[in-house]
C-alpha positions as CSV (number, residue, x, y, z in Angstrom):
1,M,104.4,99.4,-137.5
2,S,102.6,95.9,-136.2
3,G,100.4,94.0,-137.8
4,N,97.4,95.6,-135.9
5,I,96.2,99.0,-137.7
6,T,98.1,101.7,-136.1
7,S,96.4,103.9,-133.1
8,F,97.4,106.9,-135.5
9,L,94.5,105.7,-137.7
10,L,91.9,105.3,-135.6
11,L,92.7,108.2,-132.9
12,N,91.5,109.6,-136.3
13,I,88.4,108.1,-137.3
14,R,87.3,107.0,-134.1
15,D,84.0,108.6,-133.4
16,E,82.9,106.7,-136.7
17,M,84.8,103.3,-135.6
18,K,82.9,103.5,-132.5
19,E,79.6,104.5,-134.5
20,C,79.9,101.6,-136.9
21,R,80.4,99.2,-134.1
22,R,77.3,100.2,-132.9
23,V,75.6,100.1,-136.5
24,L,76.7,96.1,-136.1
25,Q,75.1,95.7,-132.4
26,E,71.9,96.9,-133.5
27,E,71.4,95.5,-136.6
28,F,72.2,91.8,-135.0
29,Q,69.5,92.1,-132.4
30,S,67.2,89.5,-133.0
31,D,64.5,87.2,-131.1
32,I,66.0,84.2,-133.0
33,E,68.2,82.6,-130.7
34,L,70.5,81.4,-133.4
35,I,71.1,84.3,-135.0
36,S,71.9,86.0,-131.6
37,D,74.1,83.1,-130.3
38,I,76.2,83.1,-134.1
39,H,76.5,87.2,-133.8
40,S,77.9,86.2,-130.1
41,H,80.7,84.3,-131.5
42,L,81.2,86.2,-134.8
43,L,82.2,89.2,-132.4
44,Q,84.7,87.6,-130.2
45,R,87.2,87.1,-133.4
46,P,89.7,89.1,-133.3
47,G,88.8,91.2,-136.4
48,K,91.3,94.0,-137.3
49,M,88.3,96.3,-139.2
50,F,90.5,96.9,-142.1
51,R,87.4,97.3,-144.9
52,P,85.3,99.4,-142.4
53,A,88.3,101.7,-141.5
54,I,89.1,102.4,-145.4
55,V,85.8,103.3,-146.2
56,I,85.8,105.7,-143.2
57,V,89.1,107.0,-144.3
58,S,88.2,107.5,-148.0
59,A,84.7,109.1,-147.2
60,K,87.0,111.5,-144.7
61,I,89.4,112.4,-147.3
62,C,86.4,113.6,-150.0
63,G,84.9,115.8,-147.2
64,C,81.9,113.5,-145.8
65,K,80.9,115.1,-142.2
66,N,78.1,112.7,-142.0
67,I,78.8,110.2,-138.8
68,G,75.6,108.0,-139.9
69,S,75.9,107.3,-143.5
70,M,80.0,106.9,-143.2
71,A,79.3,104.0,-139.8
72,R,76.5,102.4,-141.9
73,V,77.9,101.8,-145.5
74,A,81.3,100.6,-143.4
75,A,78.8,98.4,-141.5
76,V,77.6,97.3,-144.5
77,I,81.1,96.5,-146.1
78,E,81.9,94.2,-142.4
79,M,78.8,92.6,-142.8
80,L,79.3,91.4,-146.2
81,H,83.3,90.6,-145.3
82,N,82.1,88.3,-142.9
83,A,79.6,87.0,-144.9
84,T,82.0,85.9,-147.3
85,L,84.2,84.4,-144.7
86,I,81.1,82.3,-143.6
87,H,80.9,81.0,-147.0
88,D,84.0,80.1,-147.0
89,D,84.5,78.4,-144.2
90,V,81.7,76.3,-145.6
91,I,83.2,75.7,-149.0
92,D,87.1,75.3,-147.7
93,N,85.8,72.9,-144.7
94,A,87.6,74.8,-142.5
95,D,87.8,74.1,-139.0
96,S,88.8,77.3,-137.1
97,R,88.7,81.2,-138.3
98,R,91.4,83.9,-136.8
99,G,92.3,81.2,-134.3
100,Q,88.1,80.6,-133.3
101,T,86.0,77.4,-134.3
102,S,84.4,78.3,-137.4
103,V,80.5,78.8,-137.8
104,H,79.9,75.4,-139.4
105,Q,82.2,73.9,-137.2
106,K,80.6,75.1,-133.9
107,W,76.9,74.3,-135.4
108,D,76.3,73.1,-138.8
109,R,76.7,73.3,-142.4
110,Q,73.3,74.5,-143.3
111,S,72.9,77.4,-140.3
112,S,76.4,78.8,-141.7
113,V,75.2,79.0,-145.1
114,L,71.8,80.9,-144.1
115,M,73.7,83.0,-141.8
116,G,76.0,84.1,-144.4
117,D,72.7,84.8,-146.6
118,Y,71.2,86.8,-144.1
119,L,74.3,89.1,-143.8
120,Y,74.4,89.9,-147.5
121,A,70.6,90.5,-146.7
122,K,71.0,92.8,-143.9
123,S,73.9,94.5,-145.5
124,L,71.8,95.8,-148.1
125,R,68.7,96.9,-146.0
126,I,71.0,98.7,-144.6
127,L,72.7,100.3,-147.5
128,L,68.9,101.1,-149.2
129,K,69.3,104.2,-146.1
130,E,71.4,105.8,-147.9
131,N,68.7,106.0,-150.3
132,S,71.4,106.2,-153.1
133,L,71.5,104.0,-156.6
134,E,75.1,105.0,-157.4
135,L,76.3,102.8,-154.2
136,M,74.0,100.2,-154.7
137,K,75.2,99.8,-158.3
138,I,78.8,99.5,-156.4
139,L,77.8,96.9,-153.9
140,G,75.9,94.8,-156.3
141,Q,79.4,95.1,-158.9
142,A,81.3,93.6,-155.8
143,T,79.3,90.9,-155.2
144,V,79.1,89.7,-158.9
145,Q,82.9,89.5,-158.6
146,M,83.8,88.0,-155.7
147,C,80.8,85.0,-156.4
148,E,82.0,84.8,-159.8
149,A,85.5,84.4,-158.4
150,E,84.2,81.8,-155.7
151,M,83.1,80.2,-158.7
152,Y,86.4,80.5,-160.7
153,Q,88.2,79.5,-157.7
154,Q,86.5,76.2,-158.0
155,Q,86.9,75.5,-161.9
156,M,90.9,76.0,-161.3
157,G,91.1,74.3,-158.0
158,F,94.1,71.7,-158.0
159,N,95.5,73.1,-161.1
160,A,99.4,73.1,-161.1
161,D,99.0,74.5,-164.7
162,I,97.4,77.8,-163.0
163,N,99.8,81.4,-164.4
164,E,100.1,84.9,-162.4
165,E,97.5,86.1,-165.1
166,Q,95.2,83.7,-163.8
167,Y,95.8,84.3,-159.8
168,F,95.6,87.7,-159.9
169,R,92.1,87.5,-162.1
170,L,91.1,85.3,-159.0
171,I,92.0,87.6,-156.6
172,D,90.9,90.8,-158.1
173,G,87.7,89.2,-157.8
174,K,87.8,87.1,-154.5
175,T,89.5,90.3,-152.0
176,A,90.3,93.2,-154.1
177,A,86.8,93.6,-155.2
178,L,85.2,94.3,-151.7
179,V,87.9,96.6,-150.9
180,S,87.7,98.6,-153.9
181,A,84.1,98.6,-153.3
182,G,85.1,100.2,-149.8
183,C,87.0,102.9,-151.3
184,Q,84.3,103.7,-153.7
185,L,81.4,103.7,-150.8
186,G,83.3,106.3,-148.9
187,A,84.3,108.4,-151.7
188,S,80.7,108.3,-152.9
189,L,79.4,109.7,-150.0
190,S,80.3,113.3,-150.7
191,P,78.2,114.7,-153.2
192,E,81.3,116.6,-154.1
193,T,83.5,113.7,-155.3
194,N,84.3,114.1,-159.1
195,Q,84.5,111.2,-161.4
196,R,88.4,111.2,-161.9
197,L,88.7,110.9,-157.9
198,K,86.1,108.4,-157.6
199,D,88.1,105.9,-160.2
200,A,91.7,106.7,-158.3
201,F,89.4,105.4,-155.1
202,R,88.3,102.2,-156.9
203,N,92.1,101.7,-158.3
204,F,93.1,102.4,-154.6
205,G,91.0,100.0,-153.2
206,K,91.9,97.3,-155.8
207,L,96.0,97.3,-155.6
208,I,96.1,97.4,-151.9
209,G,93.3,94.4,-152.0
210,I,95.5,92.2,-154.5
211,A,98.5,93.7,-152.0
212,F,96.3,92.4,-149.1
213,Q,95.7,88.8,-150.4
214,I,99.6,88.5,-151.4
215,I,100.5,89.0,-148.0
216,D,97.6,86.2,-147.2
217,D,98.9,83.9,-149.2
218,L,102.4,84.6,-148.0
219,F,101.5,83.4,-144.3
220,D,101.1,80.1,-145.3
221,Y,105.5,79.7,-145.8
222,T,106.4,82.1,-143.7
223,T,104.0,81.9,-140.7
224,D,102.7,79.3,-138.2
225,S,99.4,78.0,-137.4
226,N,99.3,79.8,-133.6
227,R,99.7,83.2,-135.1
228,I,97.2,83.5,-138.0
229,G,95.0,81.6,-136.3
230,K,94.7,78.9,-139.5
231,P,96.6,76.3,-140.2
232,V,99.3,76.7,-142.3
233,G,99.2,74.3,-145.7
234,H,95.8,74.6,-145.8
235,D,95.5,76.7,-148.8
236,L,97.2,74.1,-151.2
237,I,95.6,71.0,-149.3
238,E,92.5,72.9,-150.6
239,G,93.7,73.1,-153.8
240,K,94.4,76.7,-154.4
241,V,97.8,77.2,-156.0
242,T,98.8,80.8,-154.7
243,L,102.0,83.3,-156.1
244,P,105.0,81.9,-153.9
245,L,104.3,79.0,-155.4
246,I,103.7,79.7,-159.0
247,F,106.8,81.2,-159.3
248,T,108.5,78.7,-157.7
249,L,106.9,76.1,-160.5
250,T,108.9,78.3,-163.0
251,Q,111.8,78.2,-161.4
252,L,112.5,74.8,-160.7
253,P,114.1,71.8,-162.4
254,S,111.6,69.5,-165.2
255,S,111.7,66.8,-162.9
256,E,111.1,68.6,-159.5
257,R,108.2,70.6,-161.1
258,E,106.8,67.7,-162.3
259,K,106.8,65.6,-159.3
260,I,105.0,68.8,-156.9
261,C,102.6,69.2,-160.0
262,K,101.7,65.5,-159.4
263,S,101.1,65.5,-156.2
264,I,99.0,68.7,-156.3
265,E,96.8,67.1,-159.3
266,T,96.5,63.5,-157.3
267,R,95.6,65.7,-154.0
268,D,98.5,64.2,-152.2
269,I,99.4,66.4,-150.0
270,T,101.0,64.6,-147.0
271,P,102.9,66.7,-144.0
272,E,105.7,65.7,-145.2
273,I,105.2,66.5,-149.2
274,W,103.8,69.8,-147.6
275,C,107.3,70.8,-145.8
276,H,108.9,69.6,-149.0
277,I,107.6,72.5,-151.1
278,K,108.0,75.1,-148.5
279,T,111.4,74.1,-148.6
280,K,111.8,74.7,-152.0
281,V,109.3,77.9,-152.3
282,K,111.4,79.9,-149.6
283,K,115.1,78.3,-152.1
284,Y,114.0,79.3,-154.9
285,G,112.4,82.5,-154.6
286,G,109.1,82.3,-154.5
287,V,108.5,84.2,-150.8
288,D,110.6,87.0,-151.8
289,Y,109.0,87.4,-155.5
290,A,105.4,87.8,-153.7
291,R,106.4,90.2,-151.3
292,T,107.8,92.1,-153.7
293,Q,105.3,91.5,-156.1
294,A,102.6,92.9,-153.1
295,N,105.2,95.8,-152.5
296,R,104.9,97.0,-156.0
297,F,100.9,97.0,-155.8
298,I,101.3,99.0,-152.7
299,N,103.5,101.5,-154.0
300,E,101.4,102.1,-157.4
301,A,98.3,102.7,-154.9
302,I,100.5,105.1,-152.4
303,E,100.8,106.7,-156.1
304,L,97.4,107.2,-156.9
305,T,97.1,109.0,-153.7
306,N,99.0,112.1,-155.3
307,I,95.5,113.3,-156.5
308,F,94.1,112.7,-153.0
309,P,92.7,116.2,-151.4
310,Q,94.9,117.2,-149.0
311,S,94.4,116.3,-145.4
312,V,95.3,114.0,-142.0
313,F,93.1,111.2,-143.6
314,K,95.2,111.8,-147.0
315,V,98.3,110.5,-144.7
316,S,96.1,107.8,-142.7
317,I,95.4,106.1,-145.9
318,T,98.8,105.8,-146.8
319,H,99.5,104.6,-143.2
320,L,96.1,102.0,-144.2
321,A,98.5,101.0,-147.1
322,R,101.5,100.3,-145.9
323,Y,100.2,98.5,-143.0
324,V,98.9,95.9,-145.3
325,L,102.9,95.3,-145.7
326,K,103.7,94.8,-142.7
327,R,100.6,93.1,-141.2
328,T,101.6,89.5,-139.4
329,T,97.9,88.1,-139.1
């Protein structure tokens, strides 16, 4: 399986994904030139549409046949995801995203913040068309979790003593919450979905969302900048200590650990120090450990699919879960 979502999966939801893209195009139409310009810029990003796909597949597994509803809810998740990326780039002062100039770098920070807010407001307005308090509750809770996680990340910045429990708490809110919400929203589009099944979809999404972020954090230590579309080492420079390094710090001799911790806490991450840290992470098993943990979460997620109704879409969602481990960008 390649780093892109498989054609097998997209073929099964082709019509729904096409309609999702149409909704996104339609909702971005504006006579305000700045909105249109930023929208055109965002559309040029080579996005994977992973989150919309998981909404649609979850809905199809539960028997939903309303293409319009599936497309609109999938578009909501994609818009909210893009809103968080725009805000993240402002917070992190990132120059690029997926190999493309970030919005705040191409325009300015004020326009970026406003565009992120605009996307969030639009996503709420689209979801209101479904006339469902349940859907609004799911999205509202996910948004609260993401905001709390961003604040927690600010609090934990440049903290070399962060442990695995704190790391997982962070990525549960920062990444997994939205993936979990996508699964819940999709499952809830069918009135026949019982609570036990909804809970399974929520947990499934949480597990693959956690694995997704672990793999994302691994890219810093295993991939070059050109391939992932962002500078490697940027996370640590921004004070984000992730799982590969967290594990490595527990394995290092105390003197070596103290030197690295001091570099992190004093924000002294030069290219030479980054190269040294990257070498230690590979040597002391940080990469292998993180990959093993991602595999564990995906296996747990796939185990949950045993209670999903049998269909070609159930096969698709297991492919989607395994894609998380195989992606290269």
